[in-house]
C-alpha positions in Angstrom: 1.6 89.3 101.9 2.2 88.6 105.8 5.6 87.1 106.5 4.0 84.1 108.2 2.2 83.4 105.1 5.3 83.9 102.8 7.2 81.4 105.0 4.2 78.9 105.0 4.1 78.7 101.3 7.8 78.4 101.1 7.6 75.4 103.5 4.3 73.7 102.0 5.3 74.0 98.2 6.6 70.9 96.9 8.1 70.3 93.3 8.3 71.4 89.8 9.5 72.0 86.5 8.4 75.3 84.8 6.0 74.9 81.6 4.9 77.7 79.5 1.4 79.8 79.8 -1.2 79.4 77.2 -2.9 82.5 76.5 -6.0 81.8 74.6 -8.5 85.1 73.5 -11.9 84.0 73.2 -14.1 86.7 71.2 -18.1 86.5 71.2 -18.8 85.0 68.3 -22.7 86.2 68.3 -24.9 88.5 70.1 -26.3 87.0 73.3 -29.9 87.4 73.7 -31.6 88.1 76.7 -34.9 85.8 77.4 -36.4 88.1 79.8 -35.6 91.6 78.5 -35.3 90.6 75.1 -32.5 93.1 74.7 -29.2 92.1 73.3 -25.7 92.3 74.8 -22.4 92.7 73.4 -20.2 90.6 75.3 -16.6 92.3 75.6 -13.8 90.5 75.0 -12.3 88.0 77.4 -8.7 86.6 77.7 -8.8 83.5 79.9 -5.2 81.7 80.7 -4.4 78.3 81.1 -1.4 76.1 81.2 -0.9 74.0 78.4 -0.7 70.3 79.8 3.3 69.1 79.5 4.0 66.6 76.7 5.7 64.6 79.0 2.3 63.8 80.9 0.3 63.2 77.8 2.8 60.8 76.6 2.3 57.1 76.0 5.6 56.4 77.0 8.4 57.8 79.5 9.4 61.2 78.0 11.3 64.4 79.8 11.7 67.5 78.2 14.0 70.3 79.7 14.2 73.4 77.8 16.3 76.5 78.0 14.3 78.8 80.2 14.5 75.6 82.9 18.4 74.8 82.1 19.2 78.6 83.0 16.9 78.8 86.2 18.4 75.7 87.4 22.0 76.9 86.4 23.0 74.3 84.2 25.7 74.7 81.3 26.8 71.1 80.2 24.5 68.8 78.1 25.6 66.0 80.6 24.3 67.8 83.5 21.1 68.6 82.4 20.8 64.5 81.6 21.8 63.9 85.0 18.6 65.6 85.9 16.4 63.1 83.5 15.2 59.9 85.6 16.3 56.2 84.4 19.8 57.6 83.0 23.1 57.0 83.9 26.1 59.4 82.8 29.5 57.6 82.6 31.8 60.6 83.4 35.8 59.8 82.8 37.1 62.7 84.8 35.2 66.0 85.2 36.3 68.9 82.7 38.0 67.0 79.7 36.8 63.6 80.0 34.3 61.5 77.5 30.4 61.7 78.7 28.2 58.9 77.7 24.6 58.3 78.8 22.7 55.1 79.4 19.1 54.5 79.6 18.0 52.1 82.3 21.2 49.9 82.3 20.9 49.1 78.6 24.1 50.8 78.0 25.5 53.5 75.6 25.2 51.6 72.5 21.5 51.5 73.3 21.0 55.1 73.0 20.4 57.2 70.2 21.4 61.0 69.9 19.5 63.0 67.4 20.7 66.7 66.6 18.3 69.0 65.0 16.5 66.0 63.6 19.2 64.0 62.0 20.8 61.2 64.0 24.3 61.3 65.4 26.2 58.1 65.0 29.6 56.1 65.5 30.1 52.7 63.5 33.5 52.3 65.4 32.4 52.3 69.1 28.7 52.5 69.0 28.8 55.3 71.8 28.2 59.1 71.3 30.1 61.2 73.4 27.7 64.2 74.5 30.5 66.3 75.8 31.1 67.5 72.1 27.7 69.4 71.9 27.4 72.9 73.5 24.8 73.9 75.9 24.9 77.3 74.8 23.2 77.4 71.9 20.9 74.3 72.4 17.1 75.4 73.1 15.7 72.0 74.3 16.7 68.3 75.5 14.3 65.6 75.0 14.5 61.9 75.9 12.5 59.5 74.8 12.6 55.9 76.3 10.6 53.0 74.5 8.0 53.6 71.9 7.6 57.5 70.8 4.3 59.3 70.1 5.8 60.8 67.4 5.3 58.5 64.0 6.7 61.5 61.9 10.5 60.8 62.1 13.3 58.8 60.3 13.4 55.0 60.7 16.8 55.2 62.8 15.0 56.9 65.4 12.6 53.9 65.7 16.0 51.7 65.9 17.2 52.8 69.5 16.2 51.7 73.0 16.1 55.4 74.1 16.7 58.5 72.0 18.0 61.9 73.3 17.3 64.5 71.0 19.3 67.9 70.9 17.4 71.0 69.8 19.4 74.2 69.1 18.0 77.5 69.1 16.2 78.8 66.3 16.3 82.8 65.6 13.1 84.9 66.2 12.9 87.8 63.9 9.7 89.5 65.2 11.6 92.4 66.5 14.6 93.0 64.4 16.3 91.3 61.7 19.4 90.1 63.5 20.8 89.1 66.7 23.6 88.6 68.4 23.9 86.2 71.6 27.8 86.3 73.4 28.4 84.2 76.3 31.7 84.4 78.6 32.2 81.4 80.8 35.0 80.9 83.2 36.0 79.2 86.3 38.0 76.6 88.5 41.3 75.1 87.0 41.9 77.4 84.1 38.7 76.8 82.5 37.6 79.7 79.8 34.8 79.2 77.4 33.6 82.2 75.2 31.0 81.9 72.4 28.6 83.8 70.1 26.0 83.0 67.9 25.0 85.3 65.1 21.8 85.3 63.4 20.5 87.2 60.2 17.4 87.4 58.3 18.5 87.4 54.6 15.1 87.8 53.4 11.4 87.3 54.5 11.7 83.3 53.8 15.6 82.9 54.5 17.3 83.3 57.7 21.3 82.2 58.8 22.6 81.7 62.2 26.4 81.2 63.2 28.2 80.3 65.8 31.3 79.4 67.2 33.1 78.6 70.5 36.5 78.0 72.1 36.9 75.6 75.2 40.1 75.7 77.1 41.1 74.1 80.8 44.1 73.1 82.4 42.2 70.4 84.9 44.6 69.6 87.3 42.3 69.9 90.0 43.6 68.6 93.3 42.1 65.4 94.8 42.2 62.9 97.7 41.1 58.8 96.7 41.7 56.0 99.0 43.3 53.2 97.2 42.7 50.0 99.9 44.5 51.5 102.8 46.5 54.3 101.0 45.3 57.7 100.8 46.2 59.5 97.7 46.7 63.0 97.6 47.8 64.8 94.9 46.6 66.6 91.4 45.7 65.4 88.4 47.5 65.2 85.9 47.5 64.8 81.9 44.0 66.4 82.1 43.6 69.6 79.9 41.0 70.0 77.1 41.2 72.3 74.2 38.4 72.6 71.6 36.8 74.7 69.0 33.8 74.5 67.6 31.9 76.0 64.5 27.9 76.0 63.2 26.1 77.5 60.3 22.9 77.0 59.7 20.7 78.1 56.5 17.0 78.2 56.8 14.8 78.8 53.8 11.2 78.6 53.0 10.3 77.9 49.3 6.9 78.3 50.0 4.6 78.6 53.0 4.4 74.4 53.0 7.8 74.0 52.1 11.2 74.4 54.4 14.8 73.5 54.1 17.3 73.4 56.7 20.9 73.0 56.1 23.4 72.8 58.9 27.4 72.6 58.6 29.2 71.5 61.9 33.0 71.7 62.8 34.3 70.2 66.1 38.2 70.1 66.6 39.4 68.7 70.3 43.2 68.4 71.5 42.7 66.5 75.2 45.1 64.6 77.8 43.5 61.3 79.0 44.6 61.2 82.6 43.6 57.4 83.1 42.8 55.9 86.2 44.5 56.9 89.4 47.7 54.5 90.4 49.5 54.5 93.6 52.6 56.3 93.5 52.2 56.6 89.9 51.1 59.8 88.4 52.4 59.7 84.8 50.2 60.0 82.2 51.0 61.1 78.5 47.9 59.4 76.6 46.5 62.4 74.2 43.5 61.9 72.2 42.7 64.2 69.4 39.2 64.3 67.7 38.0 66.1 64.4 34.4 65.7 63.2 33.1 67.5 60.3 29.4 67.1 58.7 26.9 68.4 57.0 23.4 67.7 57.2 19.9 68.9 55.7 16.2 68.3 56.8 13.7 69.0 54.2 9.7 69.1 54.9 6.8 69.5 52.4 3.1 70.0 53.9 1.0 69.3 50.6 -2.0 69.7 53.1 -3.2 69.1 56.5 -3.7 65.1 55.6 -0.3 64.8 53.9 3.6 65.6 54.3 6.9 64.6 54.1 10.1 64.9 55.3 13.5 64.5 54.1 16.6 64.3 55.8 20.7 63.5 54.5 23.9 63.8 56.2 27.5 62.9 55.4 30.0 62.6 58.8 33.5 62.4 58.5 35.1 61.6 61.8 39.0 61.4 62.6 40.9 60.6 65.9 44.3 59.9 67.2 45.2 58.0 70.4 48.9 58.6 71.2 50.6 57.3 74.1 54.1 57.2 75.0 54.2 54.8 78.2 57.3 52.7 79.1 56.4 50.2 76.7 57.0 52.3 74.2 55.2 54.6 71.8 51.4 54.0 70.2 50.2 56.3 67.6 47.0 54.8 66.5 44.6 56.8 64.1 41.0 56.2 63.1 38.7 57.6 60.3 35.3 56.9 59.8 32.9 58.3 57.3 29.0 58.0 57.0 26.5 58.8 54.2 23.0 58.8 55.4 19.5 59.2 53.7 16.1 59.1 55.0 12.5 59.6 53.8 9.2 59.5 55.8 5.8 59.8 54.2 2.9 60.9 56.9 -0.9 60.6 56.5 -3.9 61.2 58.5 -6.7 59.6 56.3 -9.1 60.0 59.0 -9.5 62.6 61.9 -7.1 61.2 64.6 -5.6 58.2 62.4 -2.6 58.7 61.2 0.2 56.5 59.3 4.1 56.9 59.0 6.5 55.2 56.2 10.1 55.5 56.5 13.0 54.7 54.8 16.7 55.0 55.6 19.9 54.0 54.2 23.3 54.1 55.7 27.0 53.4 54.5 29.5 53.4 57.2 33.3 52.8 56.4 36.4 52.5 59.0 39.9 52.9 58.2 42.7 52.5 61.0 46.6 52.4 61.3 46.6 49.2 63.4 47.8 45.8 62.4 45.4 43.2 60.5 42.8 46.4 60.0 40.5 44.6 57.8 38.9 48.2 56.5 35.1 47.2 57.1 32.2 48.6 55.0 28.5 48.6 56.4 25.5 49.0 54.3 22.5 49.3 56.3 18.5 49.8 55.4 15.7 50.2 57.6 12.1 50.6 56.9 9.9 51.3 59.4 6.2 51.6 59.4 4.0 53.1 61.9 0.2 53.9 63.3 -1.0 56.0 65.5 -4.8 56.7 66.7 -5.5 59.7 69.1 -8.7 60.7 70.5 -9.6 63.0 73.7 -9.1 60.4 76.2 -7.0 57.6 74.6 -4.4 57.2 72.4 -2.6 54.0 70.8 0.7 53.8 68.8 2.1 51.0 67.0 5.5 50.3 65.0 7.3 47.6 62.8 10.9 48.1 62.2 12.8 45.8 59.7 16.7 45.6 59.4 19.1 44.5 57.1 22.5 45.0 57.1 25.2 43.5 54.9 29.0 44.1 55.4 32.4 44.1 53.2 35.9 43.8 54.3 39.1 44.6 52.4 40.9 41.9 53.9 39.3 38.5 56.0 36.3 37.4 56.5 32.9 39.8 57.2 30.3 39.4 59.4 27.0 37.3 58.0 24.2 39.8 56.7 21.3 40.6 59.6 17.7 41.0 59.1 15.3 41.4 61.8 12.1 43.1 62.6 11.3 45.0 65.7 7.7 45.7 66.8 6.6 48.2 69.3 3.7 49.8 70.9 2.5 52.2 73.4 -1.0 52.9 74.6 -2.3 55.6 76.9 -5.8 55.9 78.6 -7.6 59.0 80.4 -10.0 57.1 82.5 -11.9 60.8 83.7 -12.6 63.5 81.6 -12.0 66.3 84.1 -9.2 64.5 86.3 -5.8 65.1 85.3 -4.7 61.3 85.6 -3.6 59.3 82.4 -2.6 55.5 82.3 -0.1 54.6 79.8 1.8 51.5 79.0 4.5 50.5 76.2 6.6 47.9 74.5 9.6 47.9 72.4 11.4 44.9 71.4 14.7 46.1 69.9 18.3 45.5 69.1 21.9 46.8 68.7 23.7 45.6 65.7 27.7 44.9 67.3 29.8 47.5 66.7 32.9 47.5 64.0 35.2 47.2 67.6 32.9 44.1 68.5 33.7 42.7 65.3 37.2 43.4 63.7 39.4 45.0 66.5 42.5 43.1 66.5 42.5 39.9 67.8 39.4 40.7 70.3 37.0 41.4 67.4 34.9 38.3 66.6 32.8 38.2 63.0 30.5 35.4 64.5 28.6 37.6 66.9 24.6 38.1 67.0 23.0 41.2 67.8 22.5 42.3 71.3 18.5 42.3 71.8 16.6 43.8 74.1 12.8 43.9 75.2 11.5 46.5 77.4 7.8 46.7 78.9 6.7 50.1 80.9 3.7 50.6 82.9 2.8 54.0 84.7 0.4 56.7 85.2 0.9 60.4 84.8 -1.0 63.1 87.1 -1.1 66.9 86.2 -3.0 69.8 87.7 -3.4 73.5 87.5 -4.1 76.0 90.6 -4.3 73.2 93.3 -4.5 75.4 96.7 -1.4 77.4 97.1 0.2 75.1 93.7 0.1 77.0 90.8 0.6 73.7 88.7 1.6 70.1 90.0 2.8 67.1 87.7 3.6 63.6 88.9 4.4 60.4 87.1 5.3 56.8 88.4 6.6 54.2 85.8 7.6 50.6 86.6 9.6 48.8 83.6 10.7 45.4 83.2 13.7 45.1 80.7 15.0 41.8 79.3 18.4 41.6 77.1 19.7 38.7 75.6 22.8 37.9 74.0 24.8 40.5 75.8 28.1 41.3 73.9 31.2 41.2 76.5 34.5 40.4 76.1 35.5 36.9 77.5 39.0 35.2 78.1 39.8 32.4 75.8 43.1 30.0 75.5 45.3 33.2 74.8 43.3 36.2 74.6 40.3 37.8 75.3 37.7 37.6 72.5 33.9 39.5 72.3 31.4 37.0 73.1 27.5 36.7 73.2 27.4 35.0 76.8 25.2 37.9 78.7 21.8 38.3 79.9 20.5 40.9 82.1 16.8 41.0 83.8 16.3 44.3 84.7 13.4 45.7 87.1 12.8 49.1 87.9 10.8 52.5 89.2 11.0 55.9 87.8 9.2 58.9 89.8 9.1 62.0 88.4 7.6 65.0 90.4 7.4 68.7 89.7 5.5 71.8 90.8 5.6 75.3 91.4 3.7 78.2 93.3 3.6 81.6 93.5 4.3 83.3 96.7 3.4 87.0 96.1 3.2 89.1 92.8 7.0 89.1 92.5 8.1 85.7 93.7 8.0 82.2 92.8 9.2 78.9 93.8 10.2 76.1 91.5 10.8 72.3 93.0 11.7 69.4 90.4 12.9 65.9 91.5 12.7 62.5 90.7 13.9 59.0 92.0 14.7 55.8 90.3 14.9 52.2 91.5 16.8 49.9 89.4 17.6 46.1 89.6 19.9 45.0 87.0 21.2 41.7 87.6 23.2 39.1 85.5 20.9 36.1 84.9 23.6 34.4 82.5 24.3 31.2 84.5 22.5 29.9 87.8 25.8 28.1 88.7 28.1 31.2 88.0 29.2 33.7 91.1 27.5 36.6 89.4 24.2 34.7 89.2 21.8 37.3 90.6 24.5 40.1 90.9 24.0 43.9 90.3 25.7 44.6 86.7 28.8 47.0 86.9 28.6 50.6 87.1 24.3 50.3 87.8 23.4 52.0 91.1 20.3 50.6 92.7 19.2 53.7 93.9 19.6 57.0 92.3 17.8 60.7 92.2 18.0 64.3 91.7 16.6 67.5 93.0 16.2 71.3 91.7 15.0 73.9 93.9 14.5 77.7 93.0 13.4 80.7 94.2 12.9 83.3 91.6 12.6 87.0 92.6 13.4 90.6 90.7 16.5 90.8 92.5 18.2 87.5 92.1 17.2 83.7 91.6 18.7 81.7 93.5 18.8 77.6 92.5 19.9 74.7 94.9 20.8 71.4 92.8 21.4 67.8 93.9 22.2 64.5 92.6 22.9 61.4 94.5 23.3 57.5 93.3 23.9 54.8 95.5 26.8 52.0 95.7 28.0 50.5 92.0 30.3 47.7 91.2 33.2 47.6 89.0 33.3 43.9 88.0 30.4 41.6 87.7 31.1 39.6 91.1 29.6 42.1 93.8 32.1 41.7 96.1 33.4 44.6 98.7 36.7 45.2 97.0 34.7 45.9 93.7 32.3 48.4 95.0 32.3 52.1 94.7 30.7 54.1 97.1 28.0 56.2 96.8 27.7 59.9 96.5 25.9 63.2 96.9 26.7 66.1 94.4 24.9 69.4 95.6 25.4 72.9 94.2 24.1 76.5 94.1 23.9 78.9 91.4 23.0 82.7 91.6 21.8 84.5 88.6 20.2 88.1 87.8 19.2 89.2 84.1 18.9 92.5 83.1 17.1 94.5 80.5 17.0 98.1 78.5 15.3 98.3 75.7 16.1 95.3 72.9 19.5 94.5 75.4 19.3 91.4 77.9 22.3 91.1 80.0 22.4 87.7 82.3 25.2 86.9 84.8 25.5 84.0 86.5 27.4 82.5 89.4 27.7 78.5 90.3 29.1 77.0 93.7 29.6 73.0 92.4 30.0 70.1 94.5 29.9 72.2 98.0 31.0 68.8 99.6 34.4 68.8 98.3 34.3 65.1 98.0 36.3 63.9 95.2 33.9 60.8 94.5 33.8 58.2 91.6 31.4 57.8 88.6 34.1 55.4 87.0 36.7 53.1 89.5 39.9 55.3 90.1 38.5 58.4 87.6 38.1 61.1 90.8 35.4 63.8 90.1 36.6 67.6 90.8 36.1 68.7 94.3 34.4 72.1 95.2 35.0 74.5 92.4 33.6 77.8 90.7 32.1 79.2 87.6 30.6 82.5 86.7 28.6 83.4 83.2 28.3 86.3 81.1 25.7 86.3 78.8 24.3 89.5 76.5 21.6 89.1 73.7 20.4 91.6 71.5 
């Protein structure tokens, strides 16, 4: 290809995420009879290649998917970094390497965002927030974010109970070439980062296999930073920011019959980290330490009785322990928390008529919290969830509706427990394809859901309030999606644009009383926003391909609690009005090159949007270079990353500066 045409394509190519190619082999079923000569011809086998429409384009509610190939191509190595490339998502990052990382969908808060790991939900009854930094991206095959009503009605009742859900799917071994595999990875980088991991898979029999995964991560985290505190420039190093974690998983896959599958998983996570705290001028001292231990065992059983009838059963036991130790001037505090959960779920799915399906899901969860705090009430929670859902799907039209019934009752060993809670939560979504040939779809969805007050909200020292009502949210979404293959010089392009409206009522916040702060239902938040996602790819020549992805989010999330308040119609805390991300990848036989960008507008740390509470806007961009080598069945991949090229110690959380320019190298070997 002449260079001028190559340059032209490099300039003109827009946006994308890669999708797989579906290869269909079409056979001539009957000989063809020529009506003129009366001769009969045998038509040779023809292979037709066509792109499968991505699920995010067909979904009736906003759905974003990122698979392992995309994550590798974009140079992503952490779950939080991958989630930052989803539109409508805010990641709270408390300081980079060892900091806690939680996610919020469309300003609703981390407690409204569910996390599901290999089909079973992850929970934290104490805080209601899931730290996604505990999951390693090394053995993850796909991340999926659903906002609102999911098209998938064959799921647990708890999956219906969140405003948004992040599904994390781990690698499942493929034994088509050999009956064992080993996958080893070594990551090393700035600030003492070292992260070796190994994944071993073995086929034990025709129907049974096992995967064993383990990794170790350590980092000093004492990165230099510069931060303005008023008129004072703080030029220092982050202190007490080290981390050390151990993680192990064992997964058993077995098929009792061709229609019955069982997956059993055991998980271990052990972490010791420093909490550097917010930066204080002339006082770098920090001695708070956080120790976490999390062990769980879970199973997923499925019986596909027929094409029209199937059953899924889930179960889990979770044990979580953490210690918060702090040696400060006022004295030593040493608080310990232990929580357990027992969880069972069953879902029945049937399709009595073609395109019409129903599901009924029943969940039960028991939670218990024990702490060493004074006046601990040792709460217990019994949760019963029942979800009924229906879906009708045609070539050009689909509609999904669900109704979730929640009943929660609690007991305490000391004091008075919160009242029982009962509620019905409806949701629906609809998708319509107005033109048969065009790839245009129109979609709309609505969900009425709530979050139960956490144990901290209800029972934590003097701050807790057992009279709290659930925090409710109503979500409305209207959008369009469009996709097209082989459009001019583009191999593929897709576009989605959604406008949404959220209303939060009885928002749970801490407010001052006569003597102490107290959790109360005083907040109302109204959110209007727009999400836009673009993706495309084009082939420059036989050996080079260009990928481009991008998303933009506008979010006006305002406090509408009291017209006479100084915070009326002010943007809520830590919520940018504008944010977005993009990625550009050039794929060649010699080297793959990726440029990543994330950006956020200014945010505010307190409810009143005054200049002194403002956090500056930021952009974070980096580059990734990678090369893969293959010989026989051996695969070797080397990746080098340069992160935060602008070397800016921007803040996501006030006084928690992020690392400046840093580097990382990843070596992966697979057999």
